[in-house]
C-alpha positions in Angstrom: 0.0 0.0 0.0 1.4 3.4 -0.9 0.4 7.0 -0.8 1.9 10.4 -1.5 3.7 12.5 1.1 4.8 16.1 0.9 7.6 18.4 2.1 8.9 21.8 1.5 11.6 22.6 -1.0 15.3 21.9 -0.6 15.9 25.1 1.5 13.7 23.9 4.4 15.3 22.7 7.6 15.5 19.2 8.9 12.9 20.2 11.6 10.5 21.8 9.0 10.6 18.6 6.9 10.0 16.3 9.8 7.2 18.6 11.2 5.5 18.6 7.8 5.7 14.8 7.4 4.6 14.1 10.9 1.6 16.3 10.3 0.9 14.6 7.0 1.1 11.1 8.5 -0.6 12.0 11.8 -3.0 9.0 11.6 -0.3 6.5 11.0 1.5 4.5 13.7 4.9 6.0 14.5 6.1 3.8 17.3 5.4 0.5 19.1 6.8 0.5 22.7 7.3 -3.2 23.4 7.8 -2.8 27.1 4.4 -1.2 27.7 2.5 -2.3 24.6 2.0 1.4 23.8 1.0 2.3 20.2 2.0 5.9 19.3 0.7 7.7 16.3 2.5 10.5 14.4 -0.2 12.9 15.5 0.4 12.1 19.2 4.1 12.2 18.8 4.0 15.5 16.9 1.9 17.1 19.7 4.4 16.1 22.3 7.3 17.4 20.2 5.6 20.8 19.6 4.9 21.2 23.3 8.5 20.2 24.2 9.8 22.7 21.6 7.7 25.5 23.0 8.9 24.6 26.6 12.5 24.7 25.3 11.9 28.2 23.9 10.4 29.3 27.3 13.6 28.2 28.9 15.7 30.3 26.6 16.8 27.5 24.3 17.2 28.6 20.7 19.1 28.4 17.5 22.5 26.6 17.7 22.1 25.7 21.4 23.2 22.2 22.2 20.4 19.9 23.5 21.5 16.5 24.8 19.6 13.4 25.8 20.9 10.3 27.6 18.3 7.6 27.3 17.5 4.1 26.2 14.8 3.8 23.6 11.3 4.6 24.7 8.3 6.4 23.3 9.6 9.9 24.5 13.3 9.4 24.0 13.1 10.9 20.5 11.0 13.9 21.6 13.9 16.2 22.7 15.8 15.4 19.5 12.8 16.3 17.3 11.8 19.3 19.4 15.3 20.6 19.1 15.2 20.5 15.3 11.8 22.3 15.4 13.5 25.4 17.0 16.9 25.3 15.3 18.8 24.0 18.3 21.3 21.2 17.7 20.6 17.8 19.2 23.6 15.8 20.4 22.6 12.6 22.3 24.6 10.5 24.7 24.3 6.7 25.1 23.6 5.5 28.6 26.0 2.6 28.0 29.0 4.8 27.3 31.9 4.4 29.8 32.1 7.2 32.3 35.4 8.3 30.8 33.8 9.0 27.4 30.7 10.6 28.9 32.9 13.0 30.9 35.0 13.8 27.8 31.9 14.5 25.7 30.3 16.6 28.4 33.4 18.8 28.4 33.4 19.0 24.7 29.7 19.7 24.1 28.7 21.8 27.2 25.0 21.2 26.5 22.6 23.9 27.6 20.0 21.4 28.7 20.1 17.6 29.2 17.3 15.1 29.2 18.2 11.9 31.1 16.4 8.8 32.2 15.9 8.0 35.9 18.0 4.9 35.6 21.0 6.8 34.2 20.7 9.9 36.4 23.0 8.9 39.2 25.9 8.0 36.9 25.3 11.1 34.8 25.4 13.3 37.9 28.8 11.9 38.8 30.0 12.5 35.2 28.8 16.1 35.3 30.6 16.8 38.6 33.8 15.3 37.2 33.5 17.1 33.9 32.8 20.3 35.8 29.9 21.0 33.5 26.8 22.7 34.7 24.0 22.7 32.2 21.3 25.4 32.7 18.6 22.7 33.0 18.4 19.0 33.7 15.2 17.2 32.8 14.4 13.7 34.0 12.3 11.0 32.2 10.7 9.7 35.4 10.7 10.8 39.0 13.4 13.3 39.9 12.1 13.6 43.5 11.9 17.4 43.0 15.6 17.8 42.4 15.3 18.5 38.7 12.6 19.3 36.1 10.3 16.4 35.2 9.8 15.6 31.5 6.0 15.6 32.1 6.3 19.4 32.5 7.3 19.5 28.8 4.1 17.7 27.8 1.6 20.2 29.2 -0.8 21.5 26.7 -0.1 25.0 25.4 -2.8 27.5 24.5 -1.0 28.7 21.4 0.2 25.3 20.1 -1.5 25.9 16.7 0.4 29.1 16.2 3.8 27.4 16.6 6.2 28.2 13.8 8.8 25.6 13.0 12.4 26.8 12.4 13.6 27.1 8.8 17.0 28.0 7.3 18.1 29.3 3.9 21.4 27.5 4.4 21.0 23.7 4.1 24.7 23.3 4.9 24.2 24.6 8.4 24.7 22.1 11.2 21.4 20.3 12.0 22.5 17.6 14.4 25.6 16.0 16.0 26.3 12.3 16.2 29.5 10.7 17.6 32.2 8.5 16.3 32.6 5.1 17.7 35.8 6.0 19.5 37.7 2.9 18.2 40.9 4.9 17.7 40.5 7.4 20.6 37.9 9.4 22.4 34.6 9.8 20.5 34.3 13.0 18.4 31.3 15.1 17.7 30.4 14.8 14.0 28.5 17.9 12.7 25.9 16.9 10.1 24.0 19.5 8.2 20.4 19.7 7.0 21.3 18.6 3.4 23.2 15.6 4.6 20.2 14.4 6.7 17.6 15.3 4.0 19.6 15.2 0.8 18.4 11.9 -0.7 14.8 12.9 0.2 15.0 16.5 -1.2 16.5 15.3 -4.5 13.1 13.9 -5.2 10.1 15.9 -6.2 8.3 16.3 -2.9 4.9 16.3 -4.6 5.6 12.9 -6.2 7.3 11.0 -3.4 5.9 7.4 -3.2 6.1 6.2 0.4 5.4 2.8 1.8 3.3 2.7 4.9 3.5 -0.9 5.9 7.2 -0.9 6.7 8.0 -1.6 10.4 11.6 -1.0 11.5 13.4 -2.6 14.5 16.6 -1.0 15.6 18.5 -1.2 18.9 20.9 1.7 18.7 20.2 5.0 20.5 20.3 8.5 19.0 24.0 8.7 19.9 24.6 6.7 16.7 24.0 7.8 13.1 22.2 4.5 12.4 19.4 5.5 14.7 19.3 9.2 13.6 19.0 8.3 9.9 16.5 5.5 10.7 14.3 7.9 12.7 14.4 10.7 10.1 13.8 8.3 7.2 10.9 6.6 9.0 9.3 10.0 9.7 9.8 11.3 6.1 8.2 8.1 4.8 5.5 7.6 7.4 7.0 4.3 8.7 6.7 2.7 12.1 9.4 1.8 14.6 9.5 -0.9 17.3 11.2 0.4 20.5 13.2 -1.8 22.9 16.1 -1.3 25.2 18.6 -4.2 24.8 19.0 -7.0 22.2 17.8 -10.4 23.3 17.7 -13.2 20.7 14.5 -14.8 21.8 12.7 -11.4 22.3 13.9 -10.3 18.8 12.1 -13.2 17.2 9.0 -12.7 19.2 8.9 -9.0 18.3 9.3 -9.7 14.6 6.3 -12.0 14.8 4.2 -9.7 17.1 4.7 -6.4 15.2 5.3 -7.9 11.7 8.7 -6.3 11.5 9.8 -5.8 7.9 13.3 -4.4 8.3 16.0 -4.6 11.0 19.6 -3.7 11.5 21.7 -6.1 13.6 25.5 -5.7 14.1 27.5 -9.0 13.6 28.2 -9.3 17.3 24.5 -10.2 17.8 24.7 -13.1 15.3 25.9 -15.8 17.7 22.9 -15.3 20.0 20.5 -14.8 17.2 21.4 -18.1 15.5 21.3 -20.0 18.8 17.8 -18.7 19.5 16.5 -19.3 16.0 17.7 -22.9 16.1 15.7 -23.4 19.4 12.6 -21.4 18.2 11.9 -22.3 14.6 8.2 -22.2 15.3 8.3 -18.4 15.6 6.9 -16.8 12.5 9.5 -14.4 11.0 8.0 -14.4 7.5 7.3 -10.6 7.7 11.0 -9.8 7.9 11.9 -8.8 4.4 15.4 -7.2 5.0 18.1 -7.8 7.6 20.9 -5.4 7.3 24.2 -5.8 9.1 27.3 -3.6 9.4 29.4 -1.5 11.7 32.2 -4.1 12.1 33.8 -7.0 10.4 31.5 -10.0 9.6 32.7 -13.5 9.3 31.7 -15.3 6.1 30.4 -18.4 7.9 28.2 -16.4 10.2 26.8 -14.4 7.3 25.9 -17.6 5.4 24.4 -19.1 8.6 22.1 -16.1 9.1 21.1 -16.3 5.4 20.2 -20.0 5.9 18.3 -19.3 9.2 16.3 -16.5 7.6 15.9 -18.0 4.2 13.0 -15.8 3.1 14.8 -12.6 4.2 17.2 -10.5 2.2 20.3 -10.4 4.3 23.0 -8.0 3.3 26.0 -6.2 4.6 26.3 -2.4 4.5 29.3 0.0 4.9 29.0 3.5 6.1 30.6 6.2 8.2 29.1 9.0 10.2 31.5 11.5 8.7 30.0 11.1 5.2 26.4 11.0 6.3 25.9 7.3 6.6 25.8 4.7 3.8 28.8 4.4 1.5 28.3 1.0 0.0 25.6 -1.6 -0.3 23.9 -3.9 -2.8 21.1 -1.6 -3.7 20.2 -3.0 -7.2 18.1 -6.2 -7.2 20.3 -7.7 -10.0 23.3 -7.5 -7.5 21.7 -9.3 -4.6 23.2 -12.6 -5.6 26.7 -11.3 -4.8 26.0 -11.3 -1.0 25.7 -15.1 -1.0 28.5 -15.6 -3.4 30.8 -13.2 -1.6 29.4 -13.2 2.0 31.8 -10.6 3.4 31.3 -7.9 0.7 29.7 -4.7 1.8 28.3 -4.1 -1.7 29.1 -1.5 -4.3 30.0 2.1 -3.6 26.9 4.3 -4.1 27.0 6.6 -7.2 27.1 9.9 -5.4 30.5 9.2 -3.9 33.8 9.8 -5.7 36.4 7.4 -4.3 39.8 5.9 -4.5 41.9 3.3 -2.8 45.5 4.3 -2.0 48.5 2.2 -1.2 49.3 2.2 2.5 52.9 3.0 2.0 53.1 5.3 -1.0 49.5 6.8 -0.8 49.3 6.5 -4.5 46.0 5.1 -6.0 46.0 1.4 -6.6 45.9 0.4 -10.3 43.2 -2.3 -10.3 41.1 -4.8 -8.4 42.1 -6.9 -5.4 44.8 -4.4 -4.3 44.4 -3.4 -0.7 44.8 0.1 0.6 43.0 2.9 2.5 39.6 3.9 1.1 39.2 7.6 0.6 36.0 9.5 -0.4 34.6 12.7 -1.8 30.9 13.3 -1.4 28.4 16.2 -1.1 27.1 14.6 2.0 30.2 14.8 4.2 30.2 16.4 7.6 30.7 20.0 8.4 33.6 19.0 10.6 34.2 17.7 14.1 32.7 19.9 16.9 35.4 22.2 18.3 38.1 20.1 16.6 40.3 20.6 13.6 39.5 18.0 10.9 41.9 19.3 8.2 44.1 16.3 8.7 41.2 13.9 7.9 41.3 15.0 4.3 44.1 14.5 1.8 45.6 17.1 -0.5 42.9 16.4 -3.1 40.1 16.8 -0.7 39.3 13.1 -0.2 38.2 12.0 3.3 40.5 9.5 4.9 38.2 6.7 6.0 40.9 4.9 8.0 39.6 1.6 6.6 41.7 -1.0 4.7 39.7 -2.0 1.6 39.8 -3.5 -1.9 37.4 -4.1 -4.7 37.1 -7.1 -7.0 36.4 -7.6 -10.7 32.7 -7.1 -10.1 33.3 -3.8 -8.3 32.2 -5.4 -5.0 33.9 -3.7 -2.0 35.5 -5.5 0.9 36.5 -3.8 4.2 39.3 -5.6 5.8 39.9 -3.7 9.0 40.9 -0.3 10.4 44.3 1.0 9.3 45.2 1.7 13.0 44.4 -1.8 14.0 46.9 -3.2 11.5 50.3 -4.3 12.7 53.4 -5.7 11.0 55.1 -9.1 11.5 58.4 -9.7 9.7 57.5 -7.0 7.2 54.0 -8.2 6.5 50.9 -6.2 7.2 48.6 -8.2 9.5 44.9 -7.4 9.8 43.4 -8.7 13.0 39.9 -9.1 11.5 41.2 -11.6 9.0 42.8 -13.8 11.7 39.7 -13.4 13.8 37.6 -14.7 10.9 39.8 -17.8 10.5 39.5 -18.5 14.3 35.8 -18.0 14.1 35.5 -20.8 11.6 36.3 -23.3 14.3 33.0 -24.7 15.7 34.3 -24.4 19.4 35.0 -20.7 19.1 32.2 -18.2 19.6 34.2 -15.0 19.8 37.8 -14.1 18.9 40.0 -11.1 19.3 43.5 -10.7 17.8 45.9 -8.0 18.9 49.4 -7.0 17.8 51.3 -6.8 21.1 54.9 -6.1 20.0 55.5 -8.2 23.2 53.8 -5.4 25.1 52.2 -6.6 28.3 50.4 -3.3 29.0 48.8 -3.1 25.5 47.7 -6.7 25.7 46.2 -6.3 29.2 44.4 -3.1 28.1 43.0 -4.7 25.0 41.7 -7.7 26.8 40.3 -5.8 29.7 38.4 -3.6 27.3 37.2 -6.7 25.4 36.0 -8.4 28.6 34.7 -5.2 30.1 31.3 -6.7 31.1 32.8 -9.8 32.7 33.6 -10.1 36.5 37.2 -9.5 37.2 37.4 -9.7 41.0 35.3 -10.7 44.0 36.4 -8.9 47.2 35.2 -11.2 50.0 35.8 -8.7 52.8 33.4 -6.2 51.4 31.3 -8.4 49.1 32.4 -6.1 46.3 32.0 -7.4 42.7 34.4 -5.7 40.2 34.1 -5.9 36.4 37.0 -5.6 34.0 35.4 -2.4 32.7 35.4 -0.7 36.1 39.0 -2.1 36.8 40.2 -0.8 33.5 38.8 2.7 34.2 40.7 2.8 37.5 43.9 1.6 35.9 43.7 4.3 33.1 43.2 7.0 35.6 46.1 5.8 37.7 48.3 5.6 34.7 47.6 9.2 33.7 48.1 10.4 37.3 51.5 8.6 37.3 52.4 10.5 34.1 51.3 13.8 35.7 53.8 13.0 38.5 56.6 12.5 36.1 56.6 8.7 36.2 57.5 7.3 32.8 59.3 4.5 30.8 61.6 2.3 32.9 60.9 4.1 36.2 60.4 1.7 39.1 56.9 1.7 40.7 56.5 -0.3 43.9 53.5 -1.3 46.0 53.3 -2.9 49.4 49.9 -4.1 50.2 47.7 -7.1 51.0 45.2 -8.2 48.3 42.2 -5.9 47.8 40.3 -4.6 44.8 42.8 -1.8 44.1 46.0 -3.6 45.0 46.6 -4.7 41.4 45.8 -1.2 39.9 49.3 0.3 40.3 50.9 -2.8 38.8 48.6 -2.7 35.7 48.7 1.1 35.4 52.5 0.9 35.5 52.6 -1.4 32.5 50.3 0.9 30.6 52.9 3.7 30.6 56.0 1.6 30.2 57.2 2.0 33.8 58.3 -1.2 35.6 56.3 -2.6 38.5 58.3 -4.1 41.4 56.0 -5.1 44.2 56.9 -5.7 47.9 55.1 -8.2 50.2 53.9 -6.6 53.5 54.9 -9.9 55.2 58.6 -9.5 54.3 61.0 -9.0 57.2 62.3 -5.5 57.7 65.8 -6.7 56.7 64.6 -7.9 53.3 62.4 -4.8 52.8 65.3 -2.5 53.6 67.6 -4.4 51.2 65.1 -4.4 48.3 64.4 -0.6 48.8 68.2 0.1 48.5 68.3 -2.2 45.4 65.2 -0.9 43.6 65.2 2.8 44.6 61.5 3.1 43.5 60.4 6.5 42.2 56.9 6.0 43.8 55.5 3.6 46.4 51.9 2.6 47.0 51.4 1.3 50.5 48.5 0.1 52.5 47.5 2.0 55.7 48.2 -1.0 57.8 51.8 -1.4 56.5 52.6 2.3 56.4 54.2 2.6 59.8 56.7 -0.3 59.3 57.4 0.8 55.7 58.3 4.3 56.9 60.8 2.8 59.3 62.3 0.7 56.4 62.5 3.7 54.1 64.4 5.7 56.8 66.8 2.9 57.5 67.4 2.2 53.8 68.1 5.9 53.3 65.8 5.9 50.3 63.7 8.9 49.4 61.0 8.0 46.8 59.6 11.0 45.0 56.1 10.1 46.1 54.3 7.9 48.6 50.7 7.0 48.0 48.5 5.4 50.7 45.6 3.0 50.2 43.5 4.6 53.0 43.8 7.6 55.2 47.3 9.2 55.2 46.1 12.0 57.4 47.4 14.5 54.9 51.0 13.4 55.2 51.1 11.6 51.8 49.0 11.3 48.6 45.8 9.4 49.0 45.1 6.7 46.4 41.7 8.3 45.8 43.5 11.1 44.0 44.5 8.6 41.4 41.0 7.7 40.5 40.0 11.0 39.0 38.9 10.6 35.3 41.4 10.9 32.5 41.7 9.5 29.0 45.3 9.5 27.9 47.4 6.3 27.5 50.8 5.5 26.2 52.2 2.2 25.0 55.4 0.9 26.3 58.5 -1.1 25.4 61.4 -3.0 27.0 61.2 -4.6 30.4 57.7 -5.4 31.5 58.0 -6.2 35.2 60.4 -7.2 38.0 59.6 -10.1 40.3 61.7 -11.2 43.3 63.5 -14.5 44.1 62.5 -16.2 47.3 65.8 -15.4 49.0 66.4 -19.0 50.1 70.2 -18.7 49.2 70.7 -15.1 50.4 68.9 -11.8 50.1 66.0 -11.7 47.5 67.1 -10.6 44.0 65.1 -8.6 41.4 64.3 -10.8 38.4 63.6 -8.8 35.2 61.0 -10.3 33.0 60.4 -9.0 29.5 57.0 -8.6 27.8 57.4 -11.8 25.7 58.1 -13.9 28.7 55.1 -12.5 30.6 52.7 -12.8 27.7 54.0 -16.3 26.7 53.5 -17.5 30.3 50.0 -16.1 30.4 49.0 -17.5 27.0 50.1 -21.0 28.0 47.9 -21.2 31.1 
């Protein structure tokens, strides 16, 4: 079933186009909220957006002000975003699953004038705002703020003059309309400024009086408005009068049930959902997923076997891979022509063909000269009319080459059929005996083994710190430690955060490569932090045992001459005696516990920072047992430490 939509000309704003289409499709279903079984029409959604827009104006929010949201997907999560576009403000949404370090960094960067946050995320967000030293003019809570902040319900109160509301328009379609964020795979996330034309371009190129739109399409997407995938899906759905199913987290069984319940026609699932999806589909074959016409994947490397398995499990669904980047407004390559669909099964890892509005080249990684033909790997570079305005408050000139091509940072090649293949990120690549090694390729080989569900390959250069960092990040949601004394449960993500902060604090104190960093403490949740943080910056950890005799401790202090010592409150008094007798004066002493102002408190090391440096040379110093004399310091290199760990 189709009908005709309408929109203003190409000089209208994103907000004006969205407003017009929501009004046009007011009787259509806009959203299904699975958690509450709420069905939301475009008319009801538009009314809430207009009221929210007018409330924003009452609070002094206007053109170019930054309006942020931190929320999972629910029926009102998109309202601040849409309302912002209605008044010319710039939406820049956070993801509630972002690490605190990234949230703090982005708060400092964006300095939003108003923030909408869910009740569940409020406590963590308050901590981040304090640490970022950012004070937005207004904080609005989806839910009960207990009188501390504004309640989102206040934004939904009916206005007398709603019908007189005038939506924002601009004569400059290249003006920034919204900000999304990079994934942060090669550093802290950056704010990507997208203009009105980028977000509306494909739509505005059509004659708005003759646009055919399909009204039976039902979308299911898990990403939040932090990501361009969600922003483009939301705007596209509104412009075409399509429905969205809203849910918080991916669950394989729930996904199948929602496809059946809401007759979902199109979905986007990243490859890291595939293992769970395939397991649940094999156990729930009776669930009717016949409505699902298109399953799109992308955002990271996909393994050929998994792609083929998904195609088999969803035999009546068009499954295809897509490649895009936020910096160029979304999609770069896909199999858009029906006559090309067969390539996805024949070449499971292809991301399709580069779309016609992009000018592109692949350049050699060493010479930066364009490759001369198919199957030659290099960095993909692009020119497009849809590229970003730039990074918010950051210089992006280095992201374009001398000919004006955007450096995607992706290693790619094309074959004889012009099908594009993305191998990995350039910055993920490492060299072994002169050969370029791409982790994603090795991961794909490992994933072919039936006993392996997930694989991660890192180039360590025999670097203990970089290996520990990579694996702690990969296992961030797993439990790292149970502290029996306090019943504290510590994840690798939380531990990694503390280690990074400690590493940066060490650098601030002048501790660097090959400096000796010592600790003297019993086991507790922070006892390993100085050791791990030390490896992150190339310093050398050499840890004392608090049960050592004074004679041995004095001897090792004279031998090691540590530049900084971390010591528990219980061991401090004896350690002070040993330091005095050894006539050693470390530059800094840090106490786990209350030092009563005499020394640095370890709590000072847990303040948020982002920097990190890789290291070389000696990885750690252990000590001999001293059975044949005084204990000796045994220098272990990175290779020895990593080899021992990998053989366990």
